[in-house]
N, C-alpha and C positions, 0 to 999 in steps of 0.2 A: 718365383716367376710372376706370381700375381701381384706381389708388392711393387714390381718394376713399373706397372702401369698406373699405380695410384698417384695422385698429385702429391707433391711434397708437403709435409705438415709443417706449419709455422706455429704450432702450439694452440691454434684456435680450431673452430669447426668449419672454417672457410665458407660460411653462409652470410649472405647480405640480407639485411632487413629492409623490406620495401613497403611503402605506404600503398595499400591496395587501392584506395580511392584515387590517389594521384596516378598510379600506374594505369588504372582503367581509363581515367580521363585522357591521359596522354595517348594511349593506344587507340581509343575510340575516336579521338580527334584526328589522329593520323589516318584512320580508316575513312572517316567522314570526308576529310579533305581530298583523299585519293579518289573517292567515289564522285565527288562534286567536280573536281578539276580534270580527271582523266577517264571518266566513264559516262556520266549521265547527262551533263549539260553541254550544249553546243557552243562553239565560239561564235560571237556575233559577227566576226569578219568574214568567215567562209561558211558559217552555218553547219559545220561538221563536228561530230564527236571524234575522238582519237581513232577509233576502229575504222570509221568510214574514211578518214583522211589517210590512214595507213594503207587501206585497200586501194584507193585511187593512186597513191604514190607508188605502191608496190606494182600495180599494173603498168604504170608508166615506166618503171625501172626495167621490166622484162619486155617492154615494147608492145604491149597490147593496146594499141591506139585505135581510134575509130575506123581508120582505113586499113588496118592490118588484119591478119587472119585471127580467128577465134583460138583461144587456148583453154585447155581443160581447167575447170574451176579448182580441181585438186592441186594443180600446179600453182595457181594464183594464191590459194589459201596457204599452202605449204610455204611459199616464199614469204608471204606476209607474216606468218606465224614465226618462222625461223629468224627473220631479220628485224622485224619491227614490233610485233604484237605478241608478247609472251603469254598468251591465254589459249583456251581450248579451240580446236579447229571448228567445233560446232558453232560457237559464238561468232567466229569470223565468217563462216559460210552463211549463217542466218542473216548477218548484216549485208553481205554481198547479194544474197537473194532479194532482200527487201529493196536494195538500190536498183534492182532490175524490174520490179513489179510495177506495171503501169496503173494498177488500181491502188497502189500504196504510195507511189511517188508521182507527183504532178509532172516532173521532168526527170525521168530515170537517168541515172549516171552510168548504168551498166547495161549493155546490150547482150541479153542472154540468149543462148541457143540450147533448146531442150526444155524439160519440164521444170519451170520455176514456180510452181504453185498456181493457185487460182483464187478467185473471190469467194469460193465456197469454203475456203479454209484448208484445202488440201495442201500437204507439204510438198516442197520441191523434191526432185529426184536427188539421189546421192551425188556428191560433188565429183565422183569419178565418171559420172555419165553426162554431166552438163558442161557447157563451154561458155566463155564470155569474152567480151572486149569492152572498151570504153565507148561512151556515146560522145557526141559533140559537146554536151553540157559538161562532162567531166574534163574534156580537153580545154574548155574555157576556164575551168577552175584551176588548171595547171599552167595557163598561159603566162610565160615569162619566168617560170620557176628556175630555168637554167641561166637566168640573167641577174642573179643576186636579188630577185624580187622580194624574197622573204628570208628570215633567219632559219638556219638549220641547227639542230641540236643532236648530241650523241644518242644512239638508240639504247635500249635497256642493257645490252652487253658491251656497249661502247666500241663495237666493231664497225658500225656504219653510222651514217647521219640520216636524220629524217627532218622534214619541214615542221616547224612549230605551228605554222598556219599556211594554207594555200593562198596563192595570189587572188583567187576568187573574182574573176571578171564577170561572173554570173551571180545575181542576188539570191544565193541559194537558201539562206536562212528562212526568208519569207516565202520564196517561190516553192520550196519543197516542204517547209515546215519541219517540226521535230517534236518528239515526245520522249520523256525520260523521267525516272524517279531516282533521286539522290537520297542523301541522308538529311532529313529535316527540310527538304525542298524538292520541288518537281518542276518540270517544264512541259508545256503543251502549246504548240504553235501550229495553226492550220496552214495549209498551202495557199498560195496566192498566184495571180496571173503575172507572169514575168513582164509582159508588155506594159501592164499598168504600173508595176514597180519601177521599171526603167523610166517611164514617163514622170512618175512622182519624184524619182531621184534627180532627173534633169531639172525639174521645176525647183527642187531644193537648192541646186547649184545656183540657179538664177535668182532665187529668193530665199536666202538662208534663214530668214525669220518666219517662213511660212508655218502655219499651224496645221494640225490634223484636219481641221475643217476646210482649209485651203486645198488639201491633197485629196479629199474625198468628194464624191458627188452622190447625191441621193439617187438610188436605183431608178432608172428610167428617165432621169432628168436630162435635158438637152443643154448644150453650152460648151464653152472652151475646155472645161475640165472633164469632158465625157470619157477620156481615155485614162484618167488617173484612178487611183485605188477606189474600187467600189465595195470591196469586201473579199472574203475568202473565195478561192476557186478550187474546188475539190476535184481530184482526178476522176472520181465516180459521179461527178455532176450533182444533181439534186437541186432543190429549191430552198434558198435561204429566206426564212420568214421572220428574221429578227428585225426589230424596230430600228430605223436609221439612227436615231439619237442614241440608242443603246450601243450601236456599233461604234459611233464616234467616241463615246465614253470608254469603251473597251480598248480602242486603239490609243486613246490618250493615256490611259493608266497602265496598259499592258495586261490587265486582268478583266475577265468577263466571259462571254460565251456567245455562241451562234446556234440558233435552232435551224436544223436542216431537215427538210421533208423529201420523201421519195417523189419522183416525177411519175405521174399517172395520166391515163387518158381513157375516156369512155369509148368502147368499141361496139358499134351497133351490129346486131346479129339478125335483124329483120323481125317483123311482126311484133315490134315493141320490145323485144328481148335485147339484152346488152350484157357485156362483161367489161370488167376493168382490167387494164393492162398496165403493170408497173414496169417502167423501162430504166429507171435509175434509182439506186438506193443510197442512203447516207454513207458518208465516208467512214471506213473502219468497221462496217457491219458485214458479218459473214452471211452470204445469201442462204446457205443451207441451214444455218442456225435460225435465221429469220423465218424461213418457211416452216421449220420444225416448231417454232414458238407459236406461229399462227395456227398450225394444225392442232397443237395442244389446247389452245383456247377454243377451237371449234369442238373438240371432243368434250371439253368441260362446259360447253354450251354458254360460253361467255360472249360469243359473237352471233347473236340470233339473226342478224341481217345477212350473214354470209353463209352460202351453201357449200362452197368448195374452194380449194386453192390448188393451182397446177403450176408446175415449173416447166416452162417451154423454152428455157434459155439455151442458146448455143454459145456463140462467142459474145453476143450481146445479151443483156438481161431482158427477160420477158417472163414476168410472173403474172399469171392470169387469176383474177378473183371473180368467182361466180356468185352473184347475189342470190338471196333466197327467192325473190320473185322480181318481176319487171317493175313492180310498183315501188321498190326500195329506192330511196333517194341516194344516188351515188356519193354525193358530198357528205351526207350523214354517215354512210357506211365507212368512207375513208377517214372521217374525223374520229370515229370510234376506234379504227385501226391505228391511227396516229397516237391515240391516247394510250392504247394497251400494248403496242408492239414497237419494235425498232424501225418501223417505217418512218418514224420521226425520232431524231436524236438531237441532243444538245452537245455540241463540241465545245469544250471549255478552252479558254485561252489564258495561258499564264506565261507571259514572255520572259521567263527566267533564263538568262543567258550569261556567258562569261564575257564581260566587257574587257576588250583587249586581251582576252585569253587568261585573265588573272582574277578579276573581281566578279563573283556571281551576284547579279541583281536583276530585278524586274524592270524592263525598259518599255517605254511607249514606242509606237511605230516610227515616229519622227526621229527619235534618238537612235533607233536601230539603223535607219537609213543613213543618218548622218555619220554614224560610226563606220558603216560600210564604205561610204564615200571617202571618209578620212583614210581608211585602209587602201582604197584604190589610188588615192593621191600619193600615199607613201610608196606603194608599188611602182607608180609612175616615176617618182623621184629616184628610187633605187635602180630601176631599169635604165633610166636616163644616165645616171652616174656610171653604171656599168658599161653602157655603150660609149659614153664619153671617154672612159679610161681605155677601152679597146681602140677607139679612134686615135687617141693620143699615141698609143703604142704603135699603131700602124703608120701614123704620120711621121713618127720618128724614124721608122725604117725607110719609108718612102723618101724622106728628106735626105737620108744617107745615100740612097740609090741615085737620086738626082745629082748629088755632089759627084758621084762616081761617073755619071754620064757627062757632066761638064768637064771632068778632068780624066777622061777615059785613058788616054795614052800614059799619063803619069801614074794612074792607079795600076795599070798593067805592068809598068816598069818597076814599081815598088814591090808588087807581088812576085815578080820574077827575080829581082836582085836582092831584096832584103831578107834577112834571116827571121826577123820578127815584124812582118808587114803590118800587123794590127797596130802596134805601138807607133810605128812610123806614120801610118795614115791618120791616127788620132791626133798626133802632134802636127802633122802637115796640114790637114784640112779642118782641124778643130771640130771633129765629130765625136759622138759618144761611142762607148764600147759596143752597144747594141747595133749602132749603125755600121761600125767597122765590121762586126761579125756578119751582118746582112750582106755587105759588099763582098766579103770573102766567100760567102756561101752562094753567091749569085752564079747561075749557070751561064755558059758561054752563049747559048742561044738567046739569052735575055739581053744581049748587047745590041740587038737589032734596033734600028731607028723606030720601028713600029712599037716596040716594047717601051721605049722611052716616052712615046706619045701617050700610050695607055697609062703609064705610071703618072705622068703629069695630069692626065684627066682624072684619075682616081684621087690624086692628091688634092686637086681643086674641089672635087665633089665632097671628099671627107672634110675638107676645111670648111666648106659651106654648111655641112651637116653639124659639125662641131659648133659653129656659131649659132645655129638654130637650137641645139640642145642647151648651150650655155644661156641663151636668151630664155628658154623654157624654164630652166632651173632658177633663173633670176626673177621670174615673174609668176606670182601666185595666180593672177588672173588667167594667164596663159595655161597654167597647169590645170585649172578647173575647166577651161575650155576643152583641153585635150581629154580629160576624164569624161566630160559630157559627150564628146565625139565617140569615145570608146563605148560608152553606155548606149548611145544612139545606134551603133552598129549591132550591139546585142539585141536591141529593141527590134531592129529590122529582121534579125534571124528568127525571133519569136513573136513576130507580128500577129495580130488577131486574125489576119487574113490566111495565115498558115494553119495546117491541120493541128499541129502541136500547140500553137499559140492561141487558138480560138477559146473564148471563155466557155467553160462547161457548166458551172453553177450559175443559176439565174436568181433573180430576186422577185419576191411577191409578198403580199400581205395575207396572213391566215384569214380565211373567211369568218365573218361574224356568225358563227353557228350557236344556236341556243344550247347552253351547257346542260340544261335539263334534258333536252332532246338527245344529246350525245349520251348522257347517263342512261336514258331509257333504251337507247339503241344497243347498249352493252349488256342488257339483261333480257333474257328470253321471257316473254310475257306468258304467264301461266296462272290459272285460278288457284287460290289457296284459301284455307280457313285458318285464321289466327286464333290460337287458344291461349288464354292466360289464367293461371290458377290463383287461388286465394293467397298462396305463399309466394307468388311472384315468379312462377316457372312459366316459360313461354315456349311455344312450338308452332310449326306451320304444317297443317295437313294438306295433302294434294287434293285439289278440287274443292268445290263448295259442298261440304258434307254436314250431316247431322253430328252433333257432339254429345248426344245423350248417353251413348254407350262408352264414352271415354273413361279410361282408368287413370288414377292419380296416385302419387305417393301416399303412404299412410298418414292420415291426419290432414290431407290436402283435398281440395275440391275445386270445381269450376267457378271462376269469378266472372269471366266474360269470354265470348267468342264472336267473331264477325267475319264475313267474307272479304277477300281482298285479291289483288293481283301482285305478282312478284315484282312488278315495276312500281308499285305504290310506295309512298313514304308513310310510316306509321308514327303518330304522335301519342306519347304516353305521359299522362299527368299523375303525379304522386301527391300524397297527403301533405307533403311539405311545400306544395305550391310550385314545384319545379316541373318543367316540360322537357322531355327527351324525344329525339327523333332517330328512328331506325329504319333502314331500307328493308322492305319486306323480303328481298332476296337474301338478306343476311341472317334470317331466322333459322334456327335448327329445324331439321326435318321432323316429321310426325312420329317416327319410331322412338319408342321409349317415352320418357316424361319431359323431354326438352332440356332447356338449360335455364338457370336462374337469370333474371333480368339484370341482377347486380353485377354479373360477369360482363355483360354487354355495355352497360352504362355505369357512370359513377353515382349510383343511387345509394343514399344513406341507409344504414341498417335499420334505423327506427322508423322508416317511412314505408308505406304500402302503396300499391297501385290504386288510384281512384277510378280511372277509366283509360281506354285506349281507342283510337279510331284512325281511319284512313284520312290522310291530309287532303283537304280540298282547297284549292287556291281561291282567295277572295271571300271565304266564309267567315262569319262573325259568330263568336261564342259567348255565352254567359257563364262566368265562373263564380262560384259562391263557396263560402266557408261555413263551418258548423255554427258559427256565431250569428249567421244571417247577413254577413257582409258580402258584397259582390260587385262586379263591374263587367262591362262588355269589352272583349279584346279581339283584335284581328287575328285570325288563325295563322296567317303568314308570319306574324310577329312571334309566334310560339315555336317556329321551326328552329332547331339548333343544329349547328354544324360540328359540334364536338361532343365527346363523351360526358362532359360536365352538364350539358343541357342548358336551359335558360330558366332563371327564376322569374315566374310570372306573377304569382300572388304572394304577398308577404303575410305570413301567419306567425303568431307567437303564443307562448304559453301552451294551453291545452287545445287551442284552436287548430283545426286542420281544414284542408280543402275537402268540401263535401261532394260537389258535383260540377260537371261541365256539360252544358247543353247548348244546342244550336240556337242562336239569337235570331229567330225568324218571326215575321209578323210585326205587330205594333203594341203588344200587351204582354205583361209578365204576370204569372200566377205563382205564388209561393205558399207553401204550407209548412207549419212548424210541427215539432214533435208533440205540441199541445193540441194538435188537430185544428188549429185556427188557420183559415184560408184568407189570403189577401190578394186582390187583383188590382194592378195599377199600370199606367202607361209606360212603355219601354223608354220613352224619351227622358224619363226621370232617372234612369240609370246612367252613371258616368261611363264614358268610353276611355279606356286607358291601355297602356302597353304593359305596365307593371305597377302594383300598388296593393294596398289593403282593401280598397273598394269602398263603397258607400253602404249604409244600412238599408237592407231590403225589407226586413220585417223586425218588429220589436217583440222581445220575449221577456216574460217575468221568470219563467223556468224553462229549462231545456234549450233546444236550438232548432236549426233548420232541418226539415225532413226531406223536402223535394221542391223543385221549381220547374216551370215549364213556360216557354215562350209560344205565343199563338196570335192569330189574327182575330180581333174582336168581331169582325164581320162574320167569320165562320163559327165563332163561339168556342168555348172551352170543352174539351173531351177528356175522358179518362176511362180506364178499363178496370173492372172489379175483379175480385178473386175468381169468379166463375168465367171470366173471359168476355163478359158482356160489356158493350161500350155505352157510356152515358155521356150526355151532352147538355150544356147550358148555354143559352143565347145571351146576347147583350142585356136584354131586359131581365132575364132570369138571374143574371149575375149582379144586379143592382145592389143587393144587400152586402156583397163582398167587395165591391169596387171602392177604391179610395186612393190615397197617395202612398208613395213609398215611405217605409219606416213606421207605418201604423201597425197595430197589433192584429187586425183582422177579426174575423168571426168564425165560429165553429163551422166546419165543413158541411156542405149540404148532405141530405140523406142519400145514401147509396155510395158515398165516397169510401174507397177501400180502407179497412182498419189498419193496413200497413202504412198508410200515410204517403203512398206513392201514386203518381199519375198513371203508371203503367207504360205500355209501349205505344199507345195510340197517339 
C-alpha cells in the first residue's frame, strides 16, 4: 500500500539542482516588487495604496455611501477581505480606522461612528462595535467609476473585478499625504490644503510651463498667488518654521523636510504670574507620549525652567506648562522644550510614488500635479466616450420609434398580418435589428401623440449633447477647460471659508534665541567642585567644598580643584598643547573616584593634564612651553565642540606645555628652573590662535618654571612657602626689567625655592 503513493521511479533520484544565489535573487526580487507595487507606495493618480483603494471600492459595492446608513465595520472588512484583499482582517481594519481619524487624515474618507482611537494613541474599538460609511471625499474619488472611467482587473481569485485606480476627482495624494516603507525605498508625503492644490492645478492648466516658484507664495506675502501652495497643511495644525527657500527646493526635488512646532500662548494668571498653554502639537505625535517624555525630563532635572506639566485636554488639546517662577522668559522655556521634546518635529518629505501605477520614482510637486491632471483628462475622455456610446445606442432606438410613428398604420398592419414582422419591417423601412426590436417591444400606451412629442424632444436633446461630446473629444483645449471647471467645483467644496477647508498650519520664523542661553536653560544651575587627579581622573562634588580629605586610587593624588556651576563650560589643556571643552553637567558625580578624562575626550595616552578652568568669554590667556616659548591666545578660540578638542600650541620633541595663566595687566614676569627672573612688557608677546609661540626667556640649562602677568603700576607679588606675600614695585624691579628673550637675573631675596609665584 505504501508503494502505491510513491512517485514512479525513472532510475534517478528525482532531485533538481538549484543555484541557491540565483533562487534567492529571484524570490527576493519578487517579494520586493510585490511590496513596492502592491503594498507600500501610493499611486500618483489617486494617492491610494491597494488596501485603501479596495476599502473604498468595497464600501461602494455594498452601498455605504455618504447619504446612506452606517454599516458595521466587521461587515465592510469581511467583504473587502473576501472579495478583494486576501490579507488579515487586522491590517484592513487598521487601514479603515486611519482613513476615519481627523488627526491622521487632513480630509477623512471614512465617516466613523463609535470609538476610532484618539490622538493619545489609544486603539479603536473592535470592528464588531464600530460602524462606518463613506465621506464626500471618498465619493469624489469614485465619481464616474460606473462610466468606464478607469480600467478594471480581476481580483486575486478571479471571481470579481476591481479598479486598477480610482477616478480621483480629489487631489488625494498631496491633500492627505502618505507614508510607507517598501524594500529599498520608502515614501513620506505631508498633507496639504485642497483649496491651494486645486488653485495650483488650475494655474498649471493655464500655464503648463509654470515652475514650483510660480505655484508657491512666500508665507504671509500678498498678491495674486496668495491662494496657491504655501506649504503643508497638517490636520493637527502647528506652526511651520522652515525657511521658504528650503521649502521651494524640497518641492522641486521631492526630497527634504519641514520643521513643525507646537502652537502655544502665554496665559496671564494675575500678579505677574503666568502659564503656557499648548493648543496644537506636531502631526504624528502622540499626546500622551509627549507629556510622558516631558515628565521624564522634569524628573531627570533636565528642564530647570519648568515647574510642572498638566494635561487639561478634552476634545481640544490643552497642555499647561507651569514655569519655575514668573521671572522665567517664556520664549526661552519653549525653546528649551522644542530642543528636547517632540513639541518640535521635523516631518521628512520623500515623494516616492508609483508613476502611472507602474514605475516607482521620486517626483517633484509640479510633476505630481501634472500627472494627476493627465489622469483627470483620461477619465474625462473615457467618461465622454462611454456617454457618447450610450447616446448613440439611445438615438438608434429613438430613430426606430420615430419611423414607427411616421408609418404607424403600416407598422400595425405588418405586426398583425406577418409571421416574421421583424424581418419585414427591417426590409420595408430600412431599419436595424435593434430598432425593429424596440418597435416590437413598444407598449400600446406609447402610441399617444404626446409620447411622440417627448421622443422627438429627447432625440433632439441627445443629438445636441452628442455634438457637444464629439466637439469635446476633438478639442484638447476644450478638454482642459472642462477639467479646470471640475477642479474649480472641488475647490468651491473645500474652500478656505469652509470649516474643513480652512488652513490649519500657519507659517512663522523661529525666533533668534541665543543658543548658549538655550543650553543653559536645559541645565539646572547648581554649585559644584571640580576635582582632577594626577592620573587624569575627574569628578564633580556637590557644592563648593574643601578637597583636603578626598581619597584617590592607590598611587594617585590631587592635581587641582576649583569651584564651578553645572551650567559652566570647562576648558582642559594637556601637555601636548591640545584644549578640550566639557560641560560641567557632564562630569561624573563625587561618589567613588570619578572617571578617566580619556573616556570623555580623545586625549592621547602619553599626555597629561596641565590645567583646567571655567571658561570665561573674552578672556585672554598666556600659554607657555617648557622651552620658554609662549604666546597670548583668546580663550574663546580654545573652546572645542568635538571630542578631539583643538590644537592650540605646537610642541615637538621633549617640549611640553608648561602653564596657562590669565593675560591681565601690561607686564609679564617669567622665571626659569635656573631661578633667573625676567620682567618685560606684555606687548612684546605675540597674540596668536595657534602656533609655537615666541621666545619668552633664554636658558643655557633647564627650562621654564613659572610665569605671571601683572600690572606694573601695582607691582609684582608672590607668596612664599610660609604663606607670606611679598611685593616689588616698578623701581624695585629695575634690576630684572628687560626685553623678551633675555636671560634675566637671579630672583630677589625671599622668592620661593620652588620657583613658583604662588596663588597671589
